Structure formats: structure tokens, C-alpha cells
C-alpha positions in Angstrom: 0.0 0.0 0.0 1.3 3.5 -0.8 0.2 7.0 0.1 -2.1 7.1 -2.9 -4.2 4.3 -1.4 -5.5 6.2 1.7 -9.0 7.1 0.8 -11.6 8.0 3.4 -14.8 5.9 3.7 -16.7 9.0 2.5 -15.6 12.3 1.0 -15.5 15.5 3.0 -16.9 18.5 1.2 -16.3 21.9 2.9 -17.1 25.5 2.1 -14.0 27.6 2.0 -13.9 31.1 3.4 -14.0 32.4 -0.2 -17.4 30.7 -0.6 -16.0 28.0 -3.0 -16.6 24.4 -2.1 -13.9 21.7 -2.2 -14.0 18.0 -1.8 -11.3 16.0 0.0 -11.2 12.2 -0.8 -7.9 11.1 0.8 -5.5 11.7 3.6 -2.8 13.2 1.2 -5.5 15.6 -0.2 -6.2 16.9 3.3 -2.6 17.1 4.4 -1.6 19.0 1.4 -4.4 21.5 2.0 -3.4 21.8 5.7 0.2 22.4 4.9 -0.1 24.7 1.9 -3.5 26.4 1.8 -4.9 26.5 5.3 -6.2 30.0 6.3 -5.2 29.8 9.9 -1.8 28.4 10.8 -2.7 27.9 14.4 -5.3 26.2 16.5 -5.5 23.1 18.6 -7.6 21.2 16.1 -5.4 22.3 13.2 -2.3 21.0 15.0 -4.1 17.7 15.8 -5.2 17.3 12.2 -1.7 17.7 11.0 -0.4 15.1 13.4 -3.2 12.6 12.6 -2.8 13.0 8.8 0.9 12.6 9.0 0.5 9.5 11.3 -2.1 8.0 8.9 0.4 8.4 6.0 2.9 6.4 8.1 0.2 3.8 8.9 0.4 4.7 12.6 -3.2 5.8 12.9 -6.4 4.8 11.1 -7.4 7.0 8.1 -10.8 7.7 9.7 -9.2 9.2 12.8 -7.3 11.6 10.4 -10.6 12.3 8.6 -12.4 13.2 11.9 -9.5 15.4 12.9 -9.6 17.2 9.6 -13.3 17.8 9.9 -12.8 19.3 13.4 -10.0 21.6 12.1 -12.3 22.8 9.3 -15.0 23.7 11.8 -12.4 25.4 14.0 -11.3 27.5 11.0 -14.9 28.6 10.1 -15.2 26.3 7.1 -18.6 24.5 7.5 -19.2 21.0 6.2 -21.4 21.0 3.2 -21.5 17.2 3.1 -19.7 14.3 4.6 -21.6 11.4 3.0 -20.8 9.4 0.0 -21.1 10.8 -3.5 -23.1 8.6 -5.9 -23.5 9.1 -9.6 -26.4 7.7 -11.6 -26.8 7.2 -15.3 -30.6 7.0 -15.0 -32.7 10.0 -15.8 -34.9 11.4 -13.1 -38.5 10.2 -13.2 -39.7 13.7 -14.2 -37.5 13.5 -17.3 -39.1 10.3 -18.5 -41.8 11.0 -21.0 
């Protein structure tokens, strides 16, 4: 297993302070955001999210622990969760579109 194989059980979608929405699917996605784009470089939950994501990359903590720490850091930074469930795509047309 390599670092690319660390997906979360469900994506995390957050609303950034700019109003844009962003989806995080893996531990490396979240860690990159924490290290390079995070709006607040301080905070107890931010520090914990960094530690847990790094530990998950080294297979020292479960990916879901890192996910929950990332969600908590997002809330601490004022970035609300838009959705934390699974994303599903359907090729079927909605019933209203069927003639």
C-alpha cells in the first residue's frame, strides 16, 4: 500500500472562506491543504489534524481518525461542512424527465 491508497470511507466537502466548495477524498489531499492552503496556521484542532494526517500516511493511525481530525479543524477555522456522506453518480434520468 502506498500513500495514494489512503481514501476515506466518505468524501469530505467543505465550504472555504471564499465561498468555494472543495471535496477531499484522501489523507494526502487533506494534508496538502493543511500544509499549503490553510487559512489559519494555528489552533489546537489544526495541529491535531496535521499530526493525525501525518500519522495516517505512516500507517500509525487509522485514516478515519485523520478524517475526523480534519473535519474538526475545518470547523475550528470557520469552514462549515457541506456534506460528509458518500457521493453517488447515476446514469438514470430522473422520473420527471421520462416521457
